[in-house]
FIROMAR-49108 format. One record per atom (N, C-alpha, C): z, y, x. Coordinates in steps of 0.02 Angstrom, whole numbers, plus 32768, in hexadecimal, padded with zeros to 4 digits. Layout:
residues N
ZYX/...
This chain:
residues 394
831C80857B4C/82F280B57B6D/82AB809D7B65/827B80C87B53/823880B97B4F/821380DE7B88/81E980BE7BAD/81D080D87BEB/818480D47BE9/8161810D7BF1/811B810B7BFE/810A81077C45/80D280E87C56/80C080DF7C9D/807980EB7CA4/806581117CD2/801D811F7CE6/800080E07D01/7FD780C17CD8/7FBA807E7CEC/7F7180827D06/7F5E80BE7D10/7F1A80C57D2A/7F0C809E7D6E/7F3C80997D9A/7F2D80707DD6/7F2880277DCF/7F38800F7D92/7F307FC77D82/7EE67FB77D79/7EBA7FE77D71/7E747FDD7D5B/7E4B7FD97D99/7E137FB17D9B/7DE77FA87DD3/7E097F7B7E06/7DE37F787E41/7E017F547E76/7E487F717E8C/7E7A7F437E91/7EBD7F587EA1/7ECA7F5E7EE9/7ED97F9C7F01/7EEF7FA67F45/7F3C7FB87F41/7F527FDC7F6B/7F9D7FE67F74/7FC07FFD7F3B/7FAA80367F18/7FCC80547EE2/7FC480297EA3/7F8880097E9A/7F807FD87E62/7FAE7F9E7E6A/7FB87F857EA5/7FE97F4D7EA9/802E7F647EA5/80417FA27EB6/80827FBE7EAE/808E7FC17E5C/80637FDD7E3A/806A7FE27DF2/80737F9B7DD3/80487F717DE3/804E7F2E7DC4/80917F0B7DD9/80A27F0E7E16/80E37EED7E2B/81207F0E7E0A/811F7F547E04/81567F797DE1/815A7F657D98/81207F687D76/81227F5F7D2A/81357F147D1D/81227EE77D40/812D7E9E7D36/81797E967D41/81977EB27D73/81DF7EAC7D80/82077ED17D4D/81EE7F0D7D3F/82147F397D10/821D7F127CCA/81EC7EF07CB4/81EE7ECB7C78/821D7E907C79/822D7E797CAD/825F7E437CBB/82A07E577CCB/82AE7E947CD3/82F67EAA7CE5/83277E927CB4/835F7E7A7CCA/83967E667C98/83B57E9F7C72/83CE7E917C38/83EF7EC97C0E/83C37EEE7BE1/83847ED87BDE/835B7EF07BA9/83447F397BB2/83507F587BF2/833C7F9C7BFB/83097FA17C36/82D07FC47C2C/82BE7FEA7BEF/82A67FB97BB7/82B17FD37B79/829F7FA97B42/82537FA17B37/82307FD67B50/81EA7FD47B44/81C97FF97B83/81927FDC7B9D/816C7FF97BD0/812380017BB6/810C80417BAE/80CD80547B92/809C805D7BCC/806B803E7BD2/803780467C08/800080767BED/7FF680B27C11/7FCB80E47BFA/7F9180F07C32/7F5380DE7C24/7F2080EC7C54/7EFE81317C41/7EFB81587C77/7EDB819F7C6D/7E8E81997C76/7E7081727C4E/7E2781687C52/7E0F814D7C10/7DD1815E7BFE/7DB381477BC1/7DA380F97BC5/7D8080EA7BFB/7D6480A57C02/7D9980727C0F/7DCD808A7C35/7E0080587C46/7E2F80447C0E/7E3380677BD6/7E5D80577BA1/7E4E80137B84/7E1180037B7F/7DFB7FC27B62/7E067F8B7B99/7E027F987BD7/7E0E7F687C0D/7E557F557C19/7E837F857C0C/7EC97F847C22/7EEB7F417C07/7EE77F307BC6/7F097EF97BAD/7EF57EB47BD1/7EB97EB57BEC/7EAA7E777C0F/7EC57E737C51/7ED27EA97C78/7EEA7EAC7CBB/7F327EB97CC2/7F517ED07C8B/7F987EED7C94/7FC97EAF7C99/80067EBD7CBA/803A7E877CB9/804C7E7C7C72/805B7E397C5F/80737E2F7C1C/80B97E2A7C1A/80D47E347BE0/811E7E307BD8/812D7E487B8C/81647E2E7B75/81787E3F7B30/818E7E887B26/819D7EAC7B61/81AD7EF17B5B/81787F207B70/813B7F047B80/81027F287B97/80CB7F337B67/80B47F717B56/807F7F777B2B/804C7FAC7B4B/80127FAA7B2F/7FD97FD97B4B/7FD180137B1C/7FCF80517B31/7FBC808B7B0B/7F73807F7AF6/7F64809A7AB9/7F2180917A9E/7EF280CE7A99/7F1481057A9C/7EE881457A96/7EC2814F7AD3/7E7E815C7AC5/7E5181687AFD/7E3781AC7B08/7E3981C07B47/7E2482067B52/7E0381FE7B97/7DC682227BA0/7DA682237BE2/7DD582467C19/7DD282287C4F/7E0082407C89/7DF3828C7C9A/7DAF829B7C9B/7D9C82E07CB0/7DB483127C79/7DB182FD7C39/7DCC83297C08/7E1383357C09/7E3482FE7C17/7E8283027C20/7E94832E7C5B/7E7683237C93/7E86834D7CCF/7E7C83957CC2/7E4083A67CA0/7E3183EA7C95/7E61840B7C63/7E7583E67C2E/7EA184017BFF/7EE584087C1C/7F0183DF7C47/7F4383E07C62/7F40841E7C96/7F0A84267CBB/7F06845D7CEB/7F0C84A37CC7/7EEF84A67C92/7EE384E67C6B/7F1984F77C3B/7F2E84C77C10/7F5F84DA7BDB/7F9784AD7BD7/7F9E847E7C05/7FD684497C02/7FD984257BBC/7F9E84157BA7/7F9983EF7B63/7F6283BC7B68/7F6683837B4A/7F9D83677B21/7FD6834A7B47/8012834B7B28/804883277B4C/803F82DC7B4F/806282C27B81/805682787B8D/806E824E7B51/809A82657B28/80B082457AF0/807382387ABC/804182667AC0/800482607A94/7FE082217AA7/7FE482087AE9/7FC281CC7AFE/7FF2818D7AFB/802D81977B0D/805F815E7B12/808581527ACF/808881817AA6/80BA81807A6D/80FC81967A87/812E81957A5C/817181A87A6F/818D81847AA9/819C81A67AE1/81BD81837B1C/81F181B87B36/822081977B51/826181C17B6D/824F81D67BB4/822681AB7BD8/821681BF7C1B/81CE81AA7C2A/81AE81D87C4C/816781C67C60/816781C47CAC/814D818D7CC6/8145817C7D12/8101818A7D24/80F481BD7D4C/80B381CE7D6C/80B881A47DAB/808F816E7DAE/8091813D7DE9/8069814F7E22/803F81867E1D/801381967E55/800881E07E60/803F82027E6D/804182497E7D/803D827A7E48/8015826B7E14/8000829D7DE2/802882907D9F/804F82C37D89/807382BD7D4D/805982E37D16/804C82CB7CD9/803482F27CA1/806B831B7C82/805A834A7C5B/809283707C38/80AF83427C05/80EC83557BEE/810E832B7BBD/812E835B7B8C/813883447B50/815B836B7B1F/81A283647B25/81C183257B23/8207831E7B2B/821782EE7B62/81E782C67B73/81FB828C7BA4/820982A77BE9/823F828B7C06/8250829D7C4D/8214827E7C79/820E82A07CB1/81CD82877CDD/81EC82707D20/81CA82377D34/81DB82157D76/819682137D98/818E82277DD3/815382267DF7/815781FD7E3A/812B81D47E49/812881AE7E8B/80FD81D37EBC/811C81EC7EF3/80F482097F29/80F681D87F65/80BE81B47F71/80B581827F9C/80B781987FE2/809F81D67FF1/809F81EC8037/808D82368032/808C825A8069/807A82A08067/803C82AA8097/801082788093/7FD1828880BE/7FAB82C680AB/7FAC82D88069/7F878314804F/7FA58352806C/7FE1834F807F/8004838E80A0/7FFF838780EF/800D834D8107/801A8347814F/7FD383428177/7FA9831F8155/7F68830F8177/7F338317813F/7F288356812B/7EF5836780F4/7EA98351810D/7EA38350814E/7E61833D8166/7E5082F08158/7E8682CD8149/7E7B82818144/7E74826A80FC/7E74829B80CA/7E7182898081/7E3182A38062/7E1D8280802D/7DE682938006/7DFB82CB7FD6/7DC482E47FB5/7DD583217F89/7E01830F7F54/7DFC82D17F38/7E2E82C07EFE/7E7482C67F15/7E7D82AB7F52/7EC782AB7F69/7EDB82F07F80/7EAF83187F96/7EC0835E7FA9/7EDC83847F71/7ECC83737F32/7EE283937EFA/7F2D83897EEF/7F4D83597F0C/7F9383527F0B/7FB9838B7F25/7F9C83AF7F4E/7FC183EF7F69/7FD5841E7F2C/7FAD841E7EF9/7FBD84477EBD/7FE284207E86/7FCC83DC7E7F/7FE483B97E45/802B839C7E53/8043838B7E91/808383747E9B/80B883A87E91/80AA83EB7EAE/80DB841E7E9C/80E2842D7E50/80A684267E2D/80A884337DE3/80DC84017DBF/80DB83C47DD2/810783937DB4/814F83A47DCC/815B83BA7E08/819C83CC7E20/81BB840B7DFC/818B843F7DED/81A384767DCA/81BB84647D81/819D842C7D66/81B184157D25/81F683EE7D29/820E83E27D64/824F83C07D6E/824A83767D79/820F835F7D90/820783147D95/823A82F97DCB/825382BF7DC0/827782967DF2/824282707E1D/824982727E5C/821882527E89/822F82107EA4/820281DD7E9F/820B819E7EC1/81DC81A27F02/81F881857F38/81D1817A7F72/81D981337F8C/81A981167FAA/81B280D07FC0/81DA80C17FFE/81E980F88025/821780EE805C/8243812F8062/827C81268083/82A481648095/8283819580BC/8253817C80E9/822B81AB8114/820581DB80EA/81DE81BF80BE/81BA81EA808F/81E582188068/821F81F8804E/82508220802B/826982608051/827582558092/828B828F80BA/825682C080C0/821C82AD80CC/81DE82DB80CE/81D78303808F/81DE82E28054/81D382FF8013/820D8334800B/824883228018/828183508011/82798390803D/826083818077/825883BC80A3/821D83E98091/81E483C7807B/81A983F18068/81B484178028/81DA83FB7FF6/81DE841B7FB6/822C84357FAD/825284307FDF/829784487FD7/82BE84277F9D/82B683E97F97/82D383C77F57/831983AD7F6C/834B83B67F3C/838D839B7F48/838E834E7F48/83BA832F7F62/83BD82E37F65/83BE82C07F20/83DC82E47EEF/83DF82C97EAE/839C82BC7E86/836A82E37EA0/832682D97E85/82F682A97EA9/831582857EDF/82EC82537F01/8310820C7F00/82E381DC7EF0/82F681977EEF/82C7816E7F19/82E781497F4B/82BC811B7F71/82B080DA7F4E/826F80C67F41/826080877F1A/8233805E7F43/824A803B7F79/822080147FA5/81F97FE27F82/81B67FD97F98/818A7FA87F77/81A17F607F86/81837F317F5F/81997EE97F6B/81607EBA7F81/81707E7E7F8C/813B7E497F9A/814B7E127F6B/81187DFD7F4B/811D7DC77F17/81227D847F39/813C7D4F7F14/81457D0D7F30/81047CEC7F47/80CB7CFD7F2C/808E7CE37F46/807C7CF07F8B/80967D277FA8/80887D397FEC/80B77D0E8018/80F67CFF8004/81217CD28029/81077C90802C/80E57C787FFD/80CA7C337FF7/80867C2E800F/80687C628022/801D7C608031/80117C338071/7FDB7C0D806D/7FC37BE280A6/7F837BFC80BD/7F717BF580FB/7F2E7C088114/7EF47BE880EC/7EBE7C0B80E8/7E847BF280C8/7E697BB880F2/7E4C7B8880D0/7E2B7B4F80F5/7DEB7B658112/7DD87B3F8146/7D9C7B56816D/7D607B598141/7D577B2D8110/7D197B2E80E3/7D197B6D80BD/7D4E7B8280A0/7D4D7BC2807C/7D417BFE80AD/7D5D7BFD80E4/7D527C388115/7D057C348128/7CE87BFB8132/7CA57BF88143/7C737C12810A/7C837BFA80CD/7C5C7C158095/7C667C608089/7C9C7C7C809E/7CA97CC1809A/7C917CED80D2/7C717CC88104/7C577CEC8142/7C937D00816E/7CC77CDD816E/7D027CEF8197/7D0B7CB881CF/7D237CCB8209/7D347C9A8240/7D777C76822F/7D867C438255/7DC37C1E824F/7DFC7C3F826E/7DF07C6582A0/7E207C8982C5/7E0A7CD682C9/7E377D0482B6/7E257D4A82B2/7E637D7782B6/7E507DB682CA/7E7F7DED82C1/7E6E7E0F827F/7E9C7E2D8261/7E937E43821B/7EA87E8C8212/7E857EB481EB/7E987EF481D2/7E937EF18186/7EBF7F0C8162/7EBF7F0D8118/7EC87F538104/7E987F6E80DC/7EA37FB080BE/7E5E7FD180B1/7E61800B808E/7E2280348088/7E0C804C80C9/7DC9804D80D1/7DAF80688111/7DA680B38105/7DD980D6811D/7DDE81208113/7DFA813E8154/7DF28181815A/7E0A81A08196/7E54819381A5/7E7F81938177/7ECB818B8180/7ED9814581A1/7EB381118195/7EBD80D081B3/7EAC80C881FE/7E8680FD8218/7E8481018260/7E5A80C3827F/7E2580B2825D/7DFD80788279/7DD9808982BD/7DC580C582CB/7DA880D2830D/7DDA80BC8349/7E1A80C58344/7E4880B28372/7E4A80658376/7E4A80458340/7E487FFE833B/7E0A7FE4835D/7DD17FFE8351/7D917FE2836F/7D997FF683BC/7DB0802A83CE/7DB380398418/7DE48007843A/7E1E7FF2841C/7E497FC48435/7E257F818438/7DFE7F7083FE/7DDD7F2F8401/7DA77F29843F/7D877F5C8448/7D567F608481/7D7E7F5284BE/7DB97F6B84CA/7DDA7F638505/7DF07F18850E/7DFF7EF884D2/7E107EB084D7/7DD07E8A84E6/7D987E9A84CD/7D5F7E7184D8/7D497E7B8522/7D547EB9853E/7D407EC68584/7D6A7EA085B3/7DA07E89859D/7DCB7E6085CB/7DF47E8885FC/7DF87ECB85EC/7E1D7EF9861C/7E647F078607/7E7D7EE785D2/7EBE7EF885BB/7EF07EC385DE/7F1D7EDE85FD/7F537EB18617/7F927EB385EB/7F9F7E8085CD/7FD97E7C85A0/80177E6585CB/804C7E6385A9/808A7E4985C5/80A87E1B8590/808D7DDA8593/80A57DA98564/80EE7D9F8567/810B7D8E852C/81537D81852A/81607D3E8556/81917D498580/81A97D0D85AD/81747D0585EA/81467D3285F6/81177D2D862B/81107D6B8651/81097D6D8692/81067DAB86B7/80C77DD786AF/80957DB6868C/80557DDA8685/80217DAA8677/7FEA7DC8865F/7FB07D9C864E/7F757DCA863C/7F397DAD863F/7EFD7DD3862E/7EDC7DB185F2/7EC67DD685C6/7EA57DBD8586/7E5D7DB78597/7E437D7D8588/7DFD7D6E8594/7DCE7D988565/7D8F7D998575/7D5C7DC08549/7D337D90851D/7D167DA984E8/7CE77D8784C3/7D0A7D66847C/7CF07D798440/7D0B7D5D8407/7CFF7D1483FC/7CC67CFB8415/7CB57CB78408/7CC97C8D8445/7CF97C628439/7D0B7C30846E/7D397C4E84A6/7D4C7C95849B/7D7B7CB084CA/7DC07CB684AD/7DE77CDF84CB/7E2A7CE784AF/7E317D238483/7DFE7D4B8477/7DFA7D838445/7DD47D6E8408/7DF17D6483CB/7DD07D4B8392/7DAA7D888373/7D7F7D7B8347/7D5F7DB2831D/7D8D7DE082F9/7D7A7E1982EA/7DA57E4782C5/7D867E4C827E/7DB27E40824B/7DA37E3D8206/7DC17E7981E1/7D947EA381C1/7DAE7EDE81A4/7DA97ED08153/7DD97EC78134/7DE07EB880EE/7DF47EF580C7/7DCA7F058090/7DDC7F3D8064/7D9C7F648050/7DA47F8E801C/7D697FB7800D/7D4D7FE18041/7D0D7FF68034/7CEA801F8069/7D0980658076/7D2B807B803E/7D4F80BB8045/7D1E80F38052/7D328123807C/7D0E815F8086/7D13817680CE/7CED81A780E3/7CF281C48125/7CB781AC8150/7CC181B28193/7C87819D81C1/7C7F815581BF/7C40813E81CC/7C3580F681D1/7C5480DC8213/7C62809C820E/7C7E80758245/7C4C807C8282/7C67808682BD/7C39808482F8/7C458042831C/7C12801A8310/7C127FD5832E/7BE67FCC8369/7BD080088381/7B9D800783B9/7BBB7FE183F6/7B957FB48415/7BAF7F908451/7BD87F5A8441/7BEA7F478401/7C137F0F83F4/7BE37ED683ED/7BFA7E988400/7BD17E5983F4/7BC07E4F83AC/7B8A7E2F839C/7B7C7E19835D/7BB07DE98341/7BC57DF78304/7BF97DCD82E4/7C427DD982FF/7C487E0B8329/7C897E1A8341/7CB47E3D830B/7C947E6682E0/7CBD7E8482AA/7CA37E6E8264/7CC97E5B823B/7CB47E3D81F9/7CD47E6C81C4/7CAE7E7D8192/7CC57EA8815B/7CB57E868118/7CE37E588107/7CD77E3780C3/7CE07E608084/7CFC7E9D808F/7D077EC4804E/7D487EBB8032/7D4C7EC97FF1/7D887EC37FCB/7D967E767FBA/7DD17E627FC1/7DE27E207FAD/7E1D7E1C7F79/7E177DF57F44/7E4D7DF57F13/7E8D7DD87F34/7EC47DE87F12/7F067DDE7F36/7F0D7D947F52/7EF87D627F23/7F037D1F7F37/7EDE7D0F7F77/7E9E7D227F79/7E787D147FB4/7E927D3D7FF2/7EAA7D7D7FE2/7EC17DA7801B/7EFE7D848035/7F2D7D6B8011/7F697D4D802C/7F567D11805E/7F247CEA804B/7F147CB48072/7EFB7CCD80B4/7ECD7D0080B2/7EB17D1A80EE/7EE67D3C811D/7F157D5E80FE/7F4D7D798128/7F757D418147/7F807D0F8120/7FAB7CD7813D/7F8B7CB68173/7F497CB58178/7F257C9181AE/7F117CBD81EA/7F287D0081E8/7F147D29821E/7F377D228260/7F147D288299/7F3C7D2C82D7/7F6D7D6382D8/7F5C7D9C82BD/7F897DD382B8/7F6B7E038285/7F947E298261/7F7C7E5F823A/7F887EA0825F/7F557ECE8264/7F5A7F07828C/7F537F42825B/7F827F74825F/7F897FA78231/7F907FEB825A/7F548008826A/7F5380418299/7F5880878278/7F70808B8244/7F6B80CE821C/7F8A81098244/7F6D81438233/7F8681838247/7FCA81938226/7FCE817F81E4/8007819081BA/800C81618181/8049814E8170/8054811F8136/809281308113/809A812380D3/80CF812880AB/80FC80EC80A3/80DB80B680A9/80FF807480A6/80E2803D80D2/80A3802A80C6/80817FF880E9/80847FB380CE/806F7FAF8091/80767F6F8069/804D7F35808C/80177F3F80A1/7FEF7F0780C2/80157EEA8100/80377F148125/80607EFD8161/809D7ED78148/80BB7EEC8114/80F77EC480FA/80DC7E8380DE/80A67E8380BD/808D7E4280A1/807B7E1280DD/80647E2F8111/80567DFE814B/80997DDF8162/80CC7E068164/810B7DEA817D/811E7DB7814B/81187DBF810A/81287D9080D8/81077D4C80E4/80C97D4E80FC/80A47D148113/80B97CF58155/80E47D17817B/80F37D0381BE/80C17D1C81F4/80937D4481DF/805D7D59820B/80767D8F823E/80617D8E8279/80767DC282AB/80547E0C8294/80777E3E82A1/805F7E7F828D/805E7EAF82C7/802A7ECD82D0/80277F058304/80187F4782DC/803D7F7782E0/80387FB782B7/80497FF182E1/8036802C82C4/804C806D82E3/8094807F82D8/80B1809B8308/80FF80AE8307/810480EF82DA/810980E2829A/811381188269/8157810F8246/817981458231/81B7813F8211/81BB810D81DA/818B811281AE/818980E28176/817E809D8186/8150809181B6/8148804C81CC/8184802F81F6/81A48056821A/81DD8046823D/82158031820F/821C805881D3/824F804A81A5/82418008817F/81FE7FFA8171/81EC7FC38149/81EB7F7F8178/81CE7F8681AE/81C37F4B81DD/81FA7F3C8209/82237F6B8218/825D7F5D8241/82477F498289/82687F0F82A3/82577EFC82E2/82237EBB82E0/82077EB382A7/81D97E7B829C/81957E8982A7/81827EC082C7/813E7ED182D9/81387EEF831A/80FE7EE8833D/80F07F11837C/80D87F5A8361/81017F8B8378/80EB7FCE8368/80D37FF783A2/809D801E8397/807D804683CE/8070808C83B5/806D80BB83E0/805D810283CE/801D810683A8/801A812F8374/7FDB813B8352/7FA681578380/7F6A813E8379/7F2F815883A0/7F2E814083E7/7F5A811883FB/7F5980FC8444/7F3780B78447/7EF680BA8452/7ED0807D8454/7EE9804C848B/7EFA806184C8/7F0E803884F8/7F51801684E7/7F7D803C84C6/7FC0801884B2/7FB07FE78478/7F877FF88450/7F747FC9841A/7F547F8B8435/7F247F948466/7F047F588483/7F357F2C84A6/7F697F4C84C6/7F9A7F2684EB/7FC67F0284BB/7FDB7F1D8484/80037EFC8453/7FDC7EC28437/7F9E7ECE8428/7F797E91840A/7F6E7E5A8440/7F6A7E738480/7F647E3B84B3/7FA37E1484B4/7FDA7E2F84B1/801A7E0D84B5/801E7DD98473/800E7DF3843B/80127DCB8403/7FDF7D908404/7FA97D9E8422/7F777D668423/7F8B7D328455/7FAC7D4B848A/7FC37D1B84BF/80027CF184A4/802A7D128481/80637CF0846B/80797D048424/80607CEB83ED/80727D0383AA/80B87CF08392/80D87CC783B9/811D7CB483A9/811C7C718380/81547C4E8380/81517C11835A/81707C178318/81897BDE8301/81A77BDF82BA/81E67C0C82B5/82137C0E82E3/82487C3B82DE/822F7C8782D4/81FE7C9B82F7/81E37CDF82ED/81C67CEA82AC/819D7CB28293/81807CB5824C/81B87CB8821C/81EF7C988225/82207C9681F1/82447CDD81F4/82497CFE8225/82687D3B822F/823F7D6D820A/81FC7D6C8213/81CF7D9A81F0/81D57D8C81A3/81D47D53818D/81DD7D478145/821E7D64812A/82537D588151/82957D6D813F/82957DBC8134/82747DDE8163/826B7E24815A/82517E38811C/82177E18810B/81EE7E2880CE/82187E1A808F/823E7DE48097/82657DC88056/82937DF7803D/82A77E2F8063/82DB7E61804F/82B77E8F8020/826F7E8F801B/82497EBE7FF4/82317E997FB2/824C7EA77F79/823A7E837F3D/82247EB77F06/81FB7E9C7EDA/81E77ECA7EA4/82257ED67E71/824F7EA37E6C/82877EB07E42/82B67EE47E5C/82BF7EE87EA0/82E57F217EBC/82C07F667EB4/827D7F657EBB/825A7FA07EA9/82647FBD7E64/82617F8A7E31/82677F977DEC/82AC7FB17DE0/82E07F947DFA/83237FA77DF5/83317FF27E0E/83127FFE7E45/831C80437E67/82F380747E39/82BC80607E1C/8292808F7DF5/82B580987DB2/82D780687D9A/82FF80757D5B/833480AB7D66/835280A67D9E/838480DA7DAD/836581217DAE/832481207DC8/830581617DC2/82F681797D7F/82EA81487D52/82E1815D7D0C/831D81777CEB/835381587CFF/8395816C7CE1/83A581B57CFD/839881BF7D3D/83A782007D5C/837F82347D3C/833D82267D2C/831682597D11/832C82647CC8/834082377CA6/835D82467C60/839A826C7C62/83C0825E7C90/840582877C9C/83F582CE7CA9/83C482D87CCF/83B1831E7CE4/839683487CA8/837D83267C76/835E83487C3B/8394835C7C04/83CD833F7C0F/8401834A7BDC/842683867BE0/
């Protein structure tokens, strides 16, 4: 079986989808049994074609497509005349995997498309124009008979309901966590100081965009600093969290990730240095920052998987997240879950975690939860989707 893969997410700074594609391809190339026999990485961009060989996962079964076409020209052609077929870019392939919602037309190849979430349908006000186009592009792929991969059963159920898909066209392919996360150690104080980061901190990881719900996080953080949050620490009848990021019990808040889009952060009234925004960090540095956090907080309105939260568990770091079906499925009972948009509940959960983050047994339990999610398992499940797509075309 020869498989083509949309490798565009591998280019540029890697966020969630780029790390998904990298982890999947690397594990796919190492699957036992020699299948797939070839994985062809195809970037749908002119400039990225030259960059891809430098950043792509290496392997004897992995090669990069060489034909270069500007992304806008491709998109215009595919929208108007469904040409050129993806084989023109990838060469002969049996299956083409569209890794990020958008599936190109194919001459003979079976199509698999990963739908990471349905934000564009459920919360259109939270997506940018490029993502809003998925309302038209995803159904187009489904009309061509694409098999759908989803990162969680929760998203799979939403996709099945939204598009009336039968079970045989859906495959759940949970994301994984690499060994580097399980081995990550906190960054040393000198590196943190050089990076403008404190030694103790609360942490958010992700694009700063409306779906991530940072206004609720900042409202909760203000409550913590005001000292008005009464937590219920584990094993204690009650307790009050003190105020002040410097020298008090509430550490600074660090927001790691690209600037994203949407309204600017409202930091009015917060003490100087209370909120730090170091921007995007490469994966090695990010793992160290996550491993050293007092807690990772994940306040999203909606998620399809929640990879940063799972990676935090792999480090043994406490997680406070919103109670969403996908996050509940991935994190299980190893995270504090609160209703989306409830700043008081979020502040209370953070207060409890800061008061009592748990000892080594709790850290081991978090790591054990994350250990069940591997890229090898993701690749194996994805390979089953490729086989299912091929069978559907016969």
